[in-house]
N, C-alpha and C positions, 0 to 999 in steps of 0.2 A: 862940549860936543862929543868927546870920547865917551863920557858917561851915557849920553843919549844913544850913541851908536851901540854900546854894549847892551843897553836895555832893549833896543830894537832887535838886535841879533838874538838875544836870549828869548824874546817873545816869539820871534819867527821859529827858532829852534824848538821851543816848547810846544808850539802849535803844529808846525809842519813836519818836523822830524819823525814823530810817530806815524804819520800818514805815509811818508816816503818809505820808512822801514817796512811797513805792512805791504806796500806795493812790491818792493824788492824781494821780500820773502816769498811771494807768490811765484817768483821766477826760479827759485832754487829746486834742484832735484835732490831730495833728501832721502838717504837710505839709512834705516835704523836697524841695528843688529841687537837682538835680545829685547826688543820692545815688549814682546809677550811676557817676558819674565817680570817686568815691572807692572804691566797691565794686569796680569793674573794675581800678583800680590795685592794690588790696590783695589781690585774690583769688589771686594767685600768690605770696603771701608777701612782696610788696614792702612795705618799711617807709616810714612817713611821719611828719610832724609836724603835728598838728592844733592850730590856735590859735583861741581864742575869748576874749572879754573876761571879766574876773573877775566882774563883776556880773551876767553873763548865762550863767553856767556850767552851771546845772542841766540844761537841755535838751540841750546838746551832750554833757555827761557821759553822759546817758541814751542818746542816740543812738549814741555811740561804743562802748557796752558790748559790741557784737557783734564788735568787732575785737580782735586780739591786741595789747593796748595797755597802757602803763604810765602812772602818774601820780606826780608828786612831791608829797607831802603833809607838812606841817610836824608837829612833835611837840606842837603846842599843843592845847588842849582842843577848839577848833573843828576842828582837823586830825584829832583822834581820831574825831569824829562823821563827818566826810567820808570818812575811811578806812573806816569800817564800811559806809557806803553804797556806796562804790566796790568794796570787796571783794565785796559782795553782787552787784555787776554784773560780776564776773570780771576786774577790773583787777589788774594787777601793781602793788602799792603800794610806793613808795620813800619811806621815812620819813626826814626830815631835821630838823635843828634848826629851831626857830621863827624863828631869826635867821640862817639859813644864808646863807653868802656866795655871790656869783654864780659864782665859780670852782668852789666845792665842788658847788653844784647842777648846774652844767654837766657836771662829771665824772660825777656819778651818772646823769645822763640819757644821756651817751655810753656808759656801761657797759650801760645798759638796752638801747640800740639794738644794741650789740655782741652782746648776748644774744638778739637776735631780736625785740625788741618795738618797736612804734611808740610814739610819745610824744604825750601831750596836754598843752598848755601854755596858761596864761592870761598873755599877754605883758605885761599891766599890773599883774600881781600880784607879791607878795602884799600890798603896801601902797600901790600907786598911784604916781603920780597916775592918776586914772581915764582910760582910753582913751589912755594914753601908752605906746607899745610900748618895752620895754626891749630891749637888744641880744641877750639870750640866745637867743631863738627863731631869729633869723637866723644868729647865730654857730654855733649847734648844727647848723642845716641845712647851712651852708657847710662846716663841718668834717667832718660825717658823710656829706655828699653825699646828703641826703634832701630831697624836696620838702615845701613847706609848703602846707597846705590851710587857708584862712581860713574860719571858720564864723560867719556872722551869724545872729542870731535875734531874733524879735519875738513878742509875745503880745498877743492881743486885749484882755485885761483882766489886770491884775497888781497886786500889792502891791509896794511898794518900801521896803526897810529904810533906816533913817537911818545908813548906814555910808558909808565913803569911796567905795565902789564903787556905791552906790545899788542894792544887791543886789535883783534882780528875782525875784519868786515869782509865776508865773502862777496866776490863780485857777482853782479847779476848773471843768472843762468848757470851758475857754478854747480858742479856735482859735489854733494856734501855727504860725509859719512859720520854717523853718530853711533857710538857703541855703549851699551849699558852693562855694567857688571852684574854678577849674581849678588843677592843681598848679603851684606857683611854685618854680622852681629858682634857686639862687644860684650864680653863677660862683665856683669855688674860687680863682680867680686875682685876685679883687678885692683891692685894697690897703685899708688902714685907712680912708682918706677915702672911697673908693668904697663900702665896706661901710656906713659911717655914712650916706651919702647914700641907699643902698638901703633902710636901716632907716626913714629919714624918709619916703621915697616909699611904702614898704609900709604904714606907719602911716596916711598919707593915703588910700591905697587902701582900707584896712580901714574907716576912718571913713566914707568915701564909700559903701561897700557896706552898712554898718550904717544909714546915713541913708536909703538907698533902700528897704531892707526895712521900716524903721519907717514911711516915708511910705505904703507899700502894704500895711500889715498889716491 
């Protein structure tokens, strides 16, 4: 019986949750700062890498739907639900193993960029630690010579799940602020140590920008 209940709940979640999310999103009052920076960069087909924290991914995913963009989604059950949502938002979905290795994931994202897509990444995902940027975002940007745009987000009122990333779900009719950084370019000639330092500095910058938007939400 437990197995049957789980299957029923998963089926309902898989089918109904994307519909519910789309309805709730229509109630949000979203204010985007520096949207023109990203839009002007991308309007001539220029590719980019958008980075946002795993626990705050809902609004950035929604905002980025209007761009020619791809997303790496695991083959897990949660990934199946996310995949349905993003496909509805016109994302190019890259399905990978739920335990996909860093090199394998990087290769898939490189191929996506080579095929003309920009890429959206949660740099502290898929398993954390929370707000700890892994190397992949910077390594990908460096190798493919594409700029990174950091996306910070806050919501006036939210629910937070008891997950490692403290996943944030803004309550209906909330006021939401989303801020996009200037394009961040990585020197392709940086050596290993210099790249490692760049990642740490970028992590601190991202944390600082997130704190600022939270304080003024």
